[in-house]
N, C-alpha and C positions, 0 to 999 in steps of 0.2 A: 504494500500500500504506500502511496506517495506521501512523503513528509509534508507538513504544513507549518508555515510560520505565520502566527496571528498577532497583530498589533491592535490593541483595543483601548480607545480613549486615552492615548498616551500624552501626558503633559510633562514637559521638561523645562527646568530652569538652569541658567548659567549665571553664577554670581548674584543670585536673587532675582534675576530678570526672567520672566516666563518667555520661552521661545516656542516650544510646541504647545498647542492649545487644544488638544483632543484629536490626535491622529488615529485613524482606523484604516487598517490595510491587512488583507489576507493574501499570502503568496503560497502557491503549491509548487512542488517539484514538477518540472516540465513546463513551467511558465516563466516568461521574461516580462518583468514590470519595469517601466521607466517612470521616474519622478522628475518633473520639470518645474520651473518656476523662476521668477526674478531673483536677483541677488538679495540675500538677507531675509529669506522667508522660512528658513529652518531645515532645508534639505540635508545638509551635512550634519546638523544636529541630530536628525533622525538616525543616521548611520552610526554616529558615535554613541548615542544612547543605547541602541540595540546591542552594541558590542561592549558596553560597560566602561567607557572612558570616565575616570573619576571626577572630571570637571562638570560633567553633565548629570544633574540631579533629577531623577524621576520623582515627581511629586504626586502623580496620579496615573492610573492606567496599568495595563498588563501587556506582557509580551510572552507568548507561548510557542514552543517548538515541540510539536507532537504532544501537546498537553502538558509539557514540562515547563515550569516557571523559569524563563530565561533570566529574569531580573534577580533571582536568588542565586544565580551561578556566578562564580568568579570568572574573570576574563578568559583564562586558559580553559576553563570548563565550557565556556560558550564555543570556543574554537574546537574543542574535542567533540562537542555535541553536533558539529557540522556547519558552523557559521564561519564565514571568511569575510574579512574587510579588506578591500583594495583601496588604499588610502590616497587622498588627493595629494598629500605631500609625504611620500615614503621617507622613513628615517634612514640615516646612514649609520652603520655599525662597523667601526674599525676593528680589525683583528679577527673577524669572523667571515670566512669565505661564503660566497653564495651557495656553493654545493654543501658545505657543512651545515649551514642554516637550514637548507631544504631537507637534508637527510634527518637532522634532529627534529624538525617540525613533523615530518612524516612519522618518525618513530614515537613521538610524543602522543600520537593518536592511536598507537598500537599497544597491545598487551606486552608486558615484559616476556622476553623469549620469542616474540613474533616480529622482531625488527626486520626491516626490509633488507633483502640480500644486496650486497654491494654491487654486484654485477647487474642485477635487475634495476637498481637505482640508477646506475650510470647509463644503461640502455634507455631507460625512460627519460632521463634528463637530456641526453643527446637528441632523442627524437623530438621532445618538446621544444628545445632550443632551436632545432632546425626548422620546425614549423613556424616559430616566431622570428625566424631570420636573425637570430642573435649570434654574435661572435662566440666561438667556443671558449675563448679566454675569459669570458664573463663569469664562468663557473668558478674560476679560481681567484677572482677579484673580491675584495672585501665588500660586504653587502651595501650596495648603492653608493659606495664611496667613489667620488669622481665620475659618477654616471651622469649623463645628460638627462634632461627631463624626459625625453622619449625613451631612453634606456631604462629609467626607473619605472615608467609605466609598463613597458614590456616585461620587466622583471616582476611586477605585481601579477601580470597575467601568467607568467611562468609559474609562480607560486600557486596560483589558482589551479592551473592544469596539473601540477604535481600533487597537490593535496586533495583534489577532487572532493570538495565539500558538498554538503547537501544544498547549501545556499551561498551564493556569492553576493555580497553587498559592495557595489563598485561606486565609489564616490568620485565623480568627475574624472573617470579614467581616461577621458578624451582630452582633458585640459592640456593645452600647449603642444598638441601633436600636429605634425604636418599630415597631409592626406595619405602619404605612403605608410607612415607609422600607424595612422588611424585604421587603415585597412588591415594591417597585421594584427593589431590589438583585437579588432572585431573578429578576425579569423580565429584567434585563440578562444574567444568567448563562444563563438559558434561551434567550435570543436567539442565543447563540453555540453552543448545543448542536447537535451534528451530527457527521458523520464526520471533520471536520477539527479537532475540538477535544476535548481531554480535561481533566478537572479533578480536583484533590485538594482537598477542602474540609475544613478543620479547624474543628470546632465543639464547643461544650459541650452544645448543646441540639438537641433534635429539631425544634424549631419551624421552623427554616430548611428542614428537609427535608420540611415540609408543602408547600412551594412548589417545591422542586427535588427531584425523585424520584431518589435515588441508585441506581446499578446495584449498588454494593457498599458495605457499611458495615463498618468495622474498629474494634475497640476496642483502645486502647493502654493498657497498664499497666506500670509499672516499666521503661520504656524498650523495650518490645517490643509487637508486635501479638499479642494473646492470643486474639482471637476475631474471626471474620468472618462476614458474612451479608448479607441484603438489607435493604430498608427496614423489615421487620418487627422486625429486631434493634434498630433505632433507636427504634421505637415501644415496645418492651419496656423499653429503658433509660429512656425518658421516664416510663414508668408505675412502674417498680420500682427505678430507680437501678442502681448497679453492684455492690451487695453479693452478688447472686445469682451474678455471674460470679466474684467473689473466692472465694465458697464452693465453686462448681463446680470451680474450678481450683486451690483451695488457696493462694490468694494472700493474703499478709499485708496488713493495712490500713495501708499506708504509701505515700508517694510518694518520688520521687527528687529533689525539690527544684528542679525547673526545668520551664519550659514548652517 
């Protein structure tokens, strides 16, 4: 049976300021959901709150993964349960190679004594890096250290492909990418698409969705999802912007001051 990620009436504060004001969203494995919206409406806050960033305080609401209370889990437990966050600004970690980080991450999700075989890991890593058109020396470089913006984003997708989570939460994975890099990143996400993978893609632009066809598109404004539809909604937003939604719903032209 497909896994389900449920977000119910989620309210989140940062430094005492309410950013999310009642987000409701259900994602099933096999589905790709895109969340769009103007700057400062809470999109990235949603991703960080789901994964348990300590700065983001959940004041109300629930998040469940197959009926299990995600908000009661530690950050590493959320990852082990099958959640993955592709970050907007990936961290650099000196002294830890890409391959060592990936192998440790995979083994952290396995039982003791069931660690991934080294040759199996290398074969899988080489295949994934080839698909993402990554230089082979990136596996021996320190994690994201000295990587360009595009290399960091490809590296996030490499982690996604290697870890094979139940759900990928991808926060502006297209930010700063040229068209060639965008196509490669989309190729990696589409590689995982299937009954065992679901995704929440946070993006400002419809261009990524030219290469990853979403099943559902949601518009977030003022800390809530205010409109949902299919890929045609994203196409209209690209052509006309957000003013028509604000006018249709009577939303004032303001943001809440956080992503």
